[in-house]
VOFI-177028 format. One record per residue (C-alpha): residue number from 1; residue in three letters; x, y, z. Coordinates in nm, 2 decimals. Layout:
% VOFI-177028
REC    i   aa      px      py      pz
REC  NUM  Ala       X       Y       Z
...
//
This chain:
% VOFI-177028
REC    i   aa      px      py      pz
REC    1  Unk    7.85   -6.30    5.24
REC    2  Unk    7.88   -6.47    5.57
REC    3  Unk    8.05   -6.81    5.61
REC    4  Unk    7.86   -7.06    5.81
REC    5  Unk    8.03   -7.20    6.12
REC    6  Unk    8.05   -7.55    5.98
REC    7  Unk    8.24   -7.44    5.66
REC    8  Unk    8.47   -7.19    5.83
REC    9  Unk    8.83   -7.29    5.75
REC   10  Unk    8.93   -7.26    6.12
REC   11  Unk    8.65   -7.50    6.22
REC   12  Unk    8.75   -7.75    5.95
REC   13  Unk    9.12   -7.74    6.06
REC   14  Unk    9.03   -7.78    6.43
REC   15  Unk    8.80   -8.06    6.34
REC   16  Unk    9.06   -8.24    6.13
REC   17  Unk    9.33   -8.21    6.40
REC   18  Unk    9.09   -8.32    6.67
REC   19  Unk    8.99   -8.63    6.47
REC   20  Unk    9.35   -8.71    6.39
REC   21  Unk    9.45   -8.68    6.76
REC   22  Unk    9.15   -8.90    6.86
REC   23  Unk    9.24   -9.16    6.59
REC   24  Unk    9.61   -9.18    6.71
REC   25  Unk    9.49   -9.21    7.07
REC   26  Unk    9.26   -9.50    6.98
REC   27  Unk    9.55   -9.67    6.80
REC   28  Unk    9.81   -9.61    7.07
REC   29  Unk    9.57   -9.72    7.35
REC   30  Unk    9.48  -10.04    7.16
REC   31  Unk    9.11   -9.95    7.16
REC   32  Unk    9.08  -10.04    6.79
REC   33  Unk    9.13  -10.40    6.90
REC   34  Unk    8.79  -10.55    6.99
REC   35  Unk    8.96  -10.80    7.22
REC   36  Unk    9.08  -10.51    7.44
REC   37  Unk    8.73  -10.38    7.47
REC   38  Unk    8.58  -10.72    7.54
REC   39  Unk    8.85  -10.78    7.80
REC   40  Unk    8.72  -10.47    7.99
REC   41  Unk    8.37  -10.61    7.97
REC   42  Unk    8.47  -10.95    8.10
REC   43  Unk    8.46  -10.87    8.47
REC   44  Unk    8.51  -11.23    8.60
REC   45  Unk    8.74  -11.38    8.34
REC   46  Unk    9.07  -11.20    8.27
REC   47  Unk    8.94  -10.85    8.33
REC   48  Unk    9.15  -10.57    8.16
REC   49  Unk    9.10  -10.23    8.32
REC   50  Unk    9.29  -10.04    8.05
REC   51  Unk    8.97   -9.92    7.87
REC   52  Unk    8.86   -9.76    8.20
REC   53  Unk    9.20   -9.58    8.22
REC   54  Unk    9.15   -9.46    7.86
REC   55  Unk    8.80   -9.33    7.94
REC   56  Unk    8.93   -9.16    8.26
REC   57  Unk    9.20   -8.99    8.05
REC   58  Unk    8.94   -8.87    7.81
REC   59  Unk    8.73   -8.73    8.09
REC   60  Unk    9.03   -8.57    8.25
REC   61  Unk    9.09   -8.38    7.92
REC   62  Unk    8.72   -8.31    7.83
REC   63  Unk    8.59   -8.19    8.17
REC   64  Unk    8.82   -7.89    8.21
REC   65  Unk    8.76   -7.80    7.85
REC   66  Unk    8.39   -7.82    7.89
REC   67  Unk    8.40   -7.60    8.20
REC   68  Unk    8.62   -7.35    8.01
REC   69  Unk    8.37   -7.34    7.72
REC   70  Unk    8.08   -7.29    7.97
REC   71  Unk    8.27   -7.00    8.13
REC   72  Unk    8.33   -6.84    7.79
REC   73  Unk    7.96   -6.87    7.71
REC   74  Unk    7.87   -6.72    8.05
REC   75  Unk    8.09   -6.42    7.96
REC   76  Unk    7.93   -6.38    7.62
REC   77  Unk    8.25   -6.48    7.43
REC   78  Unk    8.25   -6.66    7.10
REC   79  Unk    8.44   -6.97    6.99
REC   80  Unk    8.79   -6.95    6.85
REC   81  Unk    8.65   -6.96    6.50
REC   82  Unk    8.42   -6.66    6.58
REC   83  Unk    8.12   -6.89    6.56
REC   84  Unk    7.88   -6.99    6.84
REC   85  Unk    7.95   -7.27    7.07
REC   86  Unk    7.74   -7.58    7.00
REC   87  Unk    7.67   -7.76    7.33
REC   88  Unk    7.40   -8.01    7.40
REC   89  Unk    7.09   -7.86    7.57
REC   90  Unk    6.89   -8.18    7.65
REC   91  Unk    6.86   -8.25    8.02
REC   92  Unk    6.60   -8.53    8.03
REC   93  Unk    6.65   -8.90    8.00
REC   94  Unk    6.40   -9.01    7.74
REC   95  Unk    6.29   -9.36    7.64
REC   96  Unk    6.46   -9.31    7.30
REC   97  Unk    6.79   -9.22    7.48
REC   98  Unk    6.76   -9.52    7.71
REC   99  Unk    6.67   -9.76    7.43
REC  100  Unk    6.94   -9.63    7.20
REC  101  Unk    7.20   -9.66    7.48
REC  102  Unk    7.09  -10.01    7.55
REC  103  Unk    7.12  -10.11    7.19
REC  104  Unk    7.46   -9.94    7.16
REC  105  Unk    7.58  -10.12    7.48
REC  106  Unk    7.46  -10.46    7.36
REC  107  Unk    7.62  -10.42    7.02
REC  108  Unk    7.95  -10.30    7.18
REC  109  Unk    7.95  -10.59    7.42
REC  110  Unk    7.88  -10.85    7.15
REC  111  Unk    8.14  -10.72    6.90
REC  112  Unk    8.38  -10.50    7.09
REC  113  Unk    8.34  -10.22    6.84
REC  114  Unk    8.19   -9.88    6.86
REC  115  Unk    8.17   -9.63    6.57
REC  116  Unk    8.51   -9.45    6.60
REC  117  Unk    8.74   -9.76    6.64
REC  118  Unk    8.54   -9.95    6.37
REC  119  Unk    8.60   -9.66    6.12
REC  120  Unk    8.97   -9.67    6.19
REC  121  Unk    8.99  -10.04    6.14
REC  122  Unk    8.76  -10.03    5.83
REC  123  Unk    8.99   -9.77    5.67
REC  124  Unk    9.28  -10.00    5.76
REC  125  Unk    9.12  -10.27    5.54
REC  126  Unk    8.96  -10.51    5.79
REC  127  Unk    8.67  -10.69    5.63
REC  128  Unk    8.48  -10.74    5.95
REC  129  Unk    8.50  -10.37    6.02
REC  130  Unk    8.38  -10.28    5.68
REC  131  Unk    8.08  -10.51    5.72
REC  132  Unk    8.01  -10.34    6.06
REC  133  Unk    8.03   -9.99    5.89
REC  134  Unk    7.78  -10.10    5.62
REC  135  Unk    7.54  -10.23    5.88
REC  136  Unk    7.59   -9.91    6.09
REC  137  Unk    7.51   -9.69    5.79
REC  138  Unk    7.21   -9.91    5.71
REC  139  Unk    7.09   -9.85    6.07
REC  140  Unk    7.14   -9.47    6.03
REC  141  Unk    6.94   -9.48    5.70
REC  142  Unk    6.66   -9.69    5.86
REC  143  Unk    6.64   -9.46    6.15
REC  144  Unk    6.61   -9.16    5.92
REC  145  Unk    6.33   -9.33    5.73
REC  146  Unk    6.14   -9.45    6.04
REC  147  Unk    6.19   -9.14    6.26
REC  148  Unk    6.13   -8.82    6.08
REC  149  Unk    6.26   -8.55    6.32
//
């Protein structure tokens, strides 16, 4: 009986640790505070560049890792959990991608929240974040009902 990649214990452990590190990073960097995010988006009134530094730090970690994974794939090597690597394959900018990105950006700019930080603050008990999560889940459900893919 073969174990699927998503239920492999090593995959679950790595996923849990990655999520925990990401959560701690969000908290330490202050990115769970919507005012911090909105401060970055206010270019002409008290601009706060720290979100850009956090993004740059994320890119600095992710880019070498991405290239390392690509080199392993090119050599025919498997992931550490013995499963296949799961990298995106889409290369075209579609209307759905552009519209979804626009909606995400507008929502992010209006509220200062995106999915990961809002989950952290919702689990911490913030009512506004819990309402956001409910609305986000309703959006996921509506999308699934309207767009059968």
